[in-house]
C-alpha positions as CSV (number, residue, x, y, z in Angstrom):
1,X,16.3,-19.6,-85.4
2,X,15.6,-23.4,-85.1
3,X,13.5,-24.7,-83.1
4,X,14.2,-27.4,-80.8
5,X,13.2,-30.6,-81.6
6,X,15.0,-34.4,-80.2
7,X,18.6,-34.5,-78.9
8,X,21.2,-33.4,-80.7
9,X,19.2,-30.7,-83.1
10,X,21.2,-27.4,-82.6
11,X,19.5,-23.9,-81.4
12,X,21.1,-20.4,-81.8
13,X,19.9,-16.9,-80.9
14,X,20.9,-13.9,-78.9
15,X,20.5,-14.4,-75.4
16,X,17.4,-12.0,-74.0
17,X,18.0,-12.8,-70.1
18,X,20.9,-14.8,-67.9
19,X,18.7,-16.8,-65.0
20,X,22.0,-17.4,-63.2
21,X,25.4,-19.2,-63.1
22,X,23.8,-22.0,-65.4
23,X,20.8,-21.2,-67.3
24,X,19.4,-18.2,-69.6
25,X,17.2,-17.7,-72.3
26,X,17.1,-17.1,-76.1
27,X,15.1,-14.4,-78.1
28,X,12.1,-15.8,-79.1
29,X,12.2,-19.0,-77.5
30,X,10.0,-19.7,-74.7
31,X,12.0,-22.8,-72.6
32,X,14.9,-21.7,-70.9
33,X,18.4,-23.1,-71.4
34,X,20.2,-25.1,-69.1
35,X,24.1,-25.3,-69.9
36,X,24.9,-28.9,-70.2
37,X,27.7,-30.1,-67.8
38,X,27.7,-26.9,-65.5
39,X,27.1,-27.2,-62.0
40,X,26.5,-23.4,-60.5
41,X,26.3,-22.1,-57.0
42,X,22.3,-21.6,-56.4
43,X,21.8,-17.9,-56.4
44,X,20.8,-16.1,-53.2
45,X,24.4,-17.1,-52.0
46,X,27.5,-15.2,-52.2
47,X,29.2,-17.6,-55.0
48,X,25.7,-17.8,-56.9
49,X,26.0,-14.2,-57.2
50,X,29.3,-14.6,-58.4
51,X,28.5,-17.3,-61.3
52,X,25.5,-15.2,-62.3
53,X,27.7,-12.4,-62.9
54,X,30.4,-14.3,-64.8
55,X,27.6,-16.4,-67.0
56,X,25.9,-12.4,-67.5
57,X,29.7,-10.9,-68.8
58,X,30.3,-14.0,-70.6
59,X,27.4,-14.2,-73.1
60,X,25.0,-10.8,-72.6
61,X,25.1,-9.8,-76.0
62,X,26.0,-12.5,-77.8
63,X,24.2,-15.0,-80.4
64,X,24.9,-18.8,-79.0
65,X,25.1,-22.0,-80.8
66,X,23.6,-24.5,-79.1
67,X,23.3,-28.5,-79.5
68,X,20.4,-29.9,-77.8
69,X,21.7,-32.5,-75.1
70,X,18.4,-33.4,-73.6
71,X,15.6,-31.7,-71.8
72,X,15.3,-31.8,-67.8
73,X,12.4,-32.2,-65.5
74,X,11.6,-28.2,-65.8
75,X,11.5,-28.5,-69.3
76,X,14.3,-26.5,-70.1
77,X,16.2,-27.1,-72.7
78,X,19.4,-28.8,-71.4
79,X,22.1,-27.5,-74.1
80,X,25.9,-27.2,-75.0
81,X,26.3,-23.9,-76.1
82,X,29.2,-21.9,-77.9
83,X,30.2,-18.2,-78.2
84,X,30.8,-16.9,-81.7
85,X,34.1,-17.7,-81.8
86,X,33.6,-21.3,-81.1
87,X,34.4,-21.4,-77.2
88,X,32.5,-23.5,-75.0
89,X,30.4,-21.8,-72.4
90,X,30.7,-24.4,-69.8
91,X,34.3,-24.8,-70.2
92,X,35.1,-20.8,-69.7
93,X,32.8,-20.8,-66.5
94,X,34.7,-24.0,-65.0
95,X,38.1,-22.3,-66.1
96,X,37.2,-18.8,-64.6
97,X,36.6,-21.0,-60.9
98,X,33.2,-20.1,-60.9
99,X,31.1,-23.0,-61.6
100,X,32.5,-26.8,-61.4
101,X,31.9,-29.9,-64.1
102,X,28.3,-31.3,-63.3
103,X,30.5,-34.9,-63.6
104,X,27.2,-37.1,-62.7
105,X,25.5,-35.5,-66.2
106,X,28.6,-34.9,-68.5
107,X,30.8,-38.0,-68.0
108,X,33.9,-36.3,-67.5
109,X,33.6,-34.3,-70.9
110,X,35.3,-31.1,-69.0
111,X,38.5,-33.5,-67.3
112,X,37.6,-32.1,-63.9
113,X,35.8,-35.0,-62.4
């Protein structure tokens, strides 16, 4: 597994745990990964539970490739992440209607702003 260096580096690894609808962990990597451009409802709400379940069904057991976009104030890696088949995790979550584009940070990348 590559280590997270500066922005635009790549990290790849198997998903070890889904934290919520826009955050997960990779095996062997200490910081969590916050999915770039994605805003999921808060955990503890019905919508947040649905988003977390959707994220888990999408990425559990997968090896993801993430482009590091930033490090957030909680020291999480902010990454644009892709499934092994190349599909964008944030785009899929937005398409499924369980999360929205985080327009403040995405700059309209997913064309929903």
